[in-house]
C-alpha positions as CSV (number, residue, x, y, z in Angstrom):
1,M,135.2,96.8,113.6
2,K,133.8,93.5,111.6
3,A,130.5,94.7,109.3
4,F,128.4,92.7,106.6
5,T,129.0,94.6,103.5
6,L,126.8,94.7,100.9
7,N,128.9,95.2,97.2
8,R,126.6,95.2,94.1
9,Y,123.4,94.8,93.9
10,G,121.5,91.5,93.2
11,K,118.9,89.0,94.0
12,N,121.7,86.2,94.2
13,E,123.9,88.2,96.3
14,K,125.8,87.5,99.3
15,L,126.7,90.0,102.3
16,Q,130.3,89.7,102.5
17,L,131.9,89.9,106.4
18,T,134.3,92.3,106.1
19,E,136.9,94.8,108.5
20,V,135.4,98.5,108.2
21,A,136.5,101.7,110.1
22,E,134.6,102.3,113.6
23,P,131.3,105.1,112.5
24,V,132.4,108.6,113.3
25,V,130.3,109.9,115.8
26,K,128.8,113.0,115.4
27,E,127.8,115.9,118.1
28,N,123.9,114.4,118.1
29,D,125.1,110.5,118.3
30,V,125.7,107.7,120.6
31,L,128.5,105.1,119.6
32,V,126.1,101.3,120.4
33,E,127.4,98.1,120.6
34,V,125.9,95.9,118.6
35,H,124.6,92.9,121.1
36,A,121.3,91.9,118.6
37,A,120.4,93.4,115.3
38,G,116.8,92.2,113.5
39,L,116.5,91.0,110.3
40,N,113.6,92.7,107.7
41,L,112.8,92.1,104.2
42,L,113.8,96.0,104.1
43,D,117.1,94.6,103.7
44,S,116.5,92.0,101.5
45,K,114.5,93.9,99.3
46,I,117.6,96.5,99.2
47,K,119.9,93.7,98.4
48,T,118.3,93.2,95.2
49,G,118.0,97.2,94.1
50,E,114.5,96.9,94.2
51,F,114.4,100.0,96.4
52,K,117.1,101.5,94.6
53,L,114.6,104.6,93.2
54,I,113.5,105.9,97.2
55,L,116.7,104.9,98.8
56,P,119.8,105.9,96.5
57,Y,122.5,104.1,98.5
58,K,126.0,104.5,97.4
59,L,127.8,100.7,98.2
60,P,129.5,99.5,99.8
61,L,126.9,99.0,102.1
62,V,126.4,98.1,105.5
63,L,123.3,96.6,106.0
64,G,120.9,96.0,108.6
65,H,117.9,98.3,110.2
66,D,117.4,97.3,113.8
67,V,119.6,96.9,116.7
68,A,119.9,96.7,120.4
69,G,122.8,97.4,122.2
70,I,124.4,99.4,125.0
71,V,125.9,102.9,124.2
72,I,129.8,103.2,124.7
73,K,130.1,106.7,124.0
74,V,128.4,110.2,123.2
75,G,128.1,112.7,121.3
76,S,129.2,117.0,122.7
77,K,125.5,117.4,122.3
78,V,123.5,114.5,124.0
79,T,121.5,114.9,126.6
80,K,119.2,111.6,126.6
81,F,122.0,108.7,126.9
82,K,124.7,108.4,128.9
83,V,127.8,106.0,128.5
84,G,126.5,102.3,130.1
85,D,122.6,102.5,128.6
86,E,121.2,99.8,127.0
87,I,118.9,100.8,124.0
88,Y,117.2,100.0,120.9
89,S,116.6,102.1,117.4
90,R,115.2,101.5,113.5
91,P,118.1,104.1,112.7
92,S,117.7,106.9,109.8
93,D,118.0,105.6,106.0
94,F,121.0,106.7,105.1
95,R,122.6,106.1,108.8
96,I,121.3,102.0,108.9
97,G,123.9,99.2,109.4
98,T,123.2,97.4,112.4
99,F,125.0,93.8,110.6
100,A,128.5,95.4,112.4
101,E,129.8,95.3,115.6
102,F,129.3,99.0,116.2
103,I,126.8,102.1,115.0
104,A,127.1,105.4,115.3
105,I,122.7,106.8,115.7
106,D,121.1,110.3,116.1
107,E,120.0,110.4,119.5
108,K,116.4,111.2,118.4
109,D,116.1,108.0,116.8
110,V,116.8,105.8,119.8
111,A,115.0,104.7,123.2
112,H,116.0,102.9,126.0
113,K,115.8,99.2,125.5
114,P,112.2,97.5,127.5
115,K,113.3,96.3,130.6
116,N,111.6,92.9,130.4
117,L,113.3,92.1,126.8
118,S,116.8,90.1,126.0
119,M,119.0,91.9,123.4
120,E,117.4,89.4,120.9
121,E,113.7,90.3,121.4
122,A,114.5,94.2,121.8
123,A,116.0,93.8,118.1
124,S,113.2,92.4,117.1
125,I,110.6,95.0,117.4
126,P,111.9,98.8,116.1
127,L,111.1,98.6,112.9
128,V,107.7,96.4,112.4
129,A,106.7,98.3,115.8
130,L,107.1,101.9,114.2
131,T,105.8,101.0,111.0
132,V,102.1,99.7,112.8
133,W,102.3,102.6,115.1
134,Q,102.3,105.3,112.3
135,A,99.8,102.9,110.3
136,L,97.2,102.6,113.4
137,V,98.3,105.3,115.5
138,E,99.5,108.0,113.3
139,K,97.5,107.3,110.3
140,A,94.4,105.3,110.5
141,K,93.2,106.5,113.9
142,P,90.9,103.4,114.6
143,K,88.3,103.8,116.4
144,K,87.1,100.9,119.0
145,G,84.9,98.5,117.2
146,Q,85.9,99.4,113.9
147,K,87.2,95.8,111.9
148,V,90.6,96.1,110.8
149,F,92.1,93.5,108.1
150,I,95.9,92.7,108.7
151,Q,97.3,90.4,105.9
152,A,99.9,88.0,106.5
153,G,99.2,88.0,110.7
154,S,102.1,85.6,111.4
155,G,104.2,87.9,109.6
156,G,106.8,90.3,112.0
157,V,104.5,93.3,111.3
158,G,101.4,90.9,111.4
159,T,102.4,89.8,114.5
160,I,102.7,93.2,116.5
161,A,99.9,95.0,114.4
162,I,97.1,92.9,115.6
163,Q,98.3,93.1,119.3
164,L,98.3,96.8,118.8
165,A,95.0,96.9,116.7
166,K,93.2,94.7,119.7
167,H,94.7,97.2,122.3
168,L,92.8,100.6,120.1
169,G,89.6,98.4,120.8
170,A,89.6,96.6,117.4
171,T,88.0,94.1,115.5
172,V,90.7,92.1,114.2
173,A,91.0,89.2,110.9
174,T,94.1,88.2,109.7
175,T,95.6,85.3,107.1
176,A,97.8,82.7,107.7
177,S,98.4,79.1,107.5
178,E,96.3,77.1,110.0
179,Q,99.2,76.2,111.4
180,S,99.5,80.0,113.0
181,F,95.7,80.2,113.8
182,D,96.6,79.1,118.0
183,L,99.8,82.0,118.0
184,L,97.7,84.1,116.2
185,K,94.4,83.5,118.7
186,S,96.7,84.3,121.4
187,L,97.6,87.9,119.9
188,G,93.8,88.7,119.8
189,A,93.0,88.0,116.2
190,D,89.3,87.8,116.0
191,V,88.9,86.1,112.6
192,L,91.8,83.8,111.6
193,I,91.7,82.7,107.8
194,D,93.5,80.1,105.9
195,Y,95.0,81.4,102.6
196,K,95.7,78.0,101.5
197,K,92.0,77.4,101.7
198,Q,89.9,80.0,101.3
199,D,89.7,83.9,99.8
200,F,89.5,86.7,101.9
201,E,87.6,88.3,100.0
202,D,84.8,85.8,100.3
203,V,85.1,85.6,103.6
204,L,85.8,89.6,105.0
205,K,83.4,92.5,103.8
206,D,82.7,95.8,104.9
207,Y,85.9,97.1,106.8
208,D,87.1,99.9,107.5
209,L,90.7,99.6,107.2
210,V,93.0,97.4,105.7
211,L,97.0,96.9,106.4
212,N,98.4,95.7,103.2
213,S,101.6,94.4,102.8
214,Q,101.5,91.7,100.3
215,D,101.0,91.5,96.2
216,K,99.1,94.0,93.8
217,T,96.8,91.3,93.4
218,T,95.9,90.9,97.5
219,L,95.7,95.3,97.5
220,E,93.0,95.0,94.9
221,K,90.8,92.7,96.3
222,S,91.6,94.6,99.5
223,L,90.0,97.4,97.8
224,R,87.1,95.6,97.0
225,I,86.5,94.4,101.1
226,T,87.0,98.1,102.5
227,K,83.8,99.4,103.5
228,P,82.9,103.7,101.1
229,N,85.1,106.4,103.1
230,G,87.3,103.2,105.2
231,K,91.5,103.2,104.6
232,V,93.9,101.2,102.7
233,I,97.2,101.6,104.2
234,S,100.0,99.3,102.2
235,I,103.3,98.9,103.1
236,S,104.6,97.4,100.1
237,G,104.1,99.8,97.6
238,P,102.9,100.5,95.7
239,P,104.1,103.9,96.5
240,T,102.1,107.3,95.8
241,P,103.6,111.1,94.4
242,D,102.0,112.3,97.7
243,F,104.8,109.6,99.0
244,A,107.6,111.2,96.4
245,K,106.8,114.7,97.7
246,A,107.3,113.5,101.3
247,I,110.6,112.3,101.0
248,Q,111.2,115.2,98.9
249,A,112.0,113.1,95.4
250,P,113.4,114.2,92.2
251,W,110.5,115.5,89.9
252,F,111.8,112.5,87.5
253,V,110.3,109.7,90.5
254,K,107.6,111.6,91.4
255,I,106.6,110.4,87.9
256,I,107.5,107.3,87.5
257,L,105.4,106.4,91.2
258,S,102.7,108.6,89.5
259,L,102.7,106.1,86.8
260,I,103.1,102.9,89.1
261,S,100.2,103.5,90.9
262,S,97.8,105.1,89.0
263,G,96.1,101.8,88.3
264,I,95.3,101.5,91.9
265,R,95.0,105.1,92.7
266,K,92.2,105.2,90.2
267,T,90.5,101.8,91.6
268,A,90.4,103.2,95.1
269,K,88.6,106.6,93.8
270,K,86.0,104.3,92.3
271,L,85.5,102.4,95.2
272,N,85.7,105.4,97.7
273,V,88.5,104.5,99.6
274,D,90.9,106.3,101.4
275,Y,94.8,104.8,99.9
276,S,98.1,105.4,101.1
277,F,101.9,104.2,101.3
278,L,103.8,104.2,103.9
279,F,107.5,104.2,104.4
280,M,108.0,103.7,108.0
281,R,110.3,106.5,109.4
282,A,112.6,106.2,112.8
283,E,111.6,108.1,115.5
284,G,112.7,107.6,119.1
285,K,109.7,109.2,121.1
286,Q,107.4,107.0,119.1
287,L,109.6,103.8,120.0
288,Q,109.7,105.3,123.5
289,E,105.9,105.1,123.3
290,I,105.4,101.3,122.4
291,T,109.0,100.6,125.2
292,K,105.5,101.8,127.3
293,L,103.3,99.2,125.7
294,I,105.9,96.3,126.0
295,E,106.7,96.8,129.9
296,S,103.0,96.8,130.9
297,G,102.3,93.2,128.0
298,V,100.2,94.9,126.0
299,I,102.4,94.3,123.4
300,K,104.6,91.1,123.3
301,P,107.8,90.1,120.5
302,V,107.5,86.8,118.7
303,V,110.8,86.1,117.7
304,D,111.0,82.7,115.4
305,K,115.1,82.1,115.1
306,V,118.6,83.5,116.5
307,F,121.2,83.6,114.1
308,P,125.0,83.9,115.3
309,F,126.4,86.6,113.5
310,D,128.4,84.9,111.1
311,Q,125.2,83.2,109.2
312,T,123.6,86.4,108.5
313,N,123.4,85.6,105.4
314,D,121.4,82.2,106.4
315,A,119.2,84.2,108.4
316,L,118.7,86.9,105.8
317,S,118.2,83.4,103.3
318,Y,115.4,82.5,105.6
319,V,113.3,86.0,106.2
320,E,113.2,86.0,102.1
321,S,112.0,81.8,102.0
322,G,108.7,83.4,104.2
323,R,108.4,81.1,106.6
324,S,109.7,82.7,109.7
325,K,106.8,82.9,112.4
326,G,107.4,86.4,113.7
327,K,110.9,87.7,113.6
328,V,114.4,86.5,113.1
329,V,117.4,87.5,114.9
330,I,120.8,88.0,114.8
331,N,123.6,87.8,118.4
332,V,126.5,90.0,117.4
333,K,127.7,89.4,120.9
């Protein structure tokens, strides 16, 4: 089968379109014919080697964390899916590889595709929606009327986070450039801050929850605009010792992450803010709950561009440029 592989880490490395063996289907797996695959900054971070510590992949590696497609074979112990089912998924770490014609995925990481979405729209959803679900529903549990600040509202995570936070009854603030304001208002954002002209720290105060997706400076400001006993959940780091423990990382990784995050953890403690790092995990059951919200119109995908499969490198460069509004997808079939 054709697949885009990463042969060595590096910022300027390109993925190589190559012929690789079709995946082996284990007893709990479904074999999926890939119709579309979503791209994420995580793909870029793995490509550069930035995540080698917490995701020590062996190269060559087929990248890709989001998929929509059709089940063409099932393992002997699969019970929830049959051949011909339309599905979408964020495969588990160490089993990624959606930039390919086929992928084998454990059925526990798979959900039926929302009936009202195209394959391209469905492929844009899993990683970002699971990130947001695990941040808001699982970890933060915002109450009705609480104030939530979502950074970079027009990004892949931001567009979904605004919609889910509004559904949960929160008042939502976000940052974006002015040309994205109409889109973000339509998704439910209440407070819009033009990051080119305003500093959110001058506008926001006493927020219950911040979803941080930006750099360290933005994270430090986020801690300062959060009320005492409020929460800051970061999906862009720095990872904490608690996270290292959760993924059962080796002892030296725990020490490194402890050192990397010590400054932020001290600042958070001083301000009496609960800081945590979230690295989303694959979870088919949660994706099935998200499907219900999509089919009922609560969450709508925001797809910026769809690239053909042979332009996967161009699609990844576009994601890295930071210009995309919502998600970028490749059409594989």
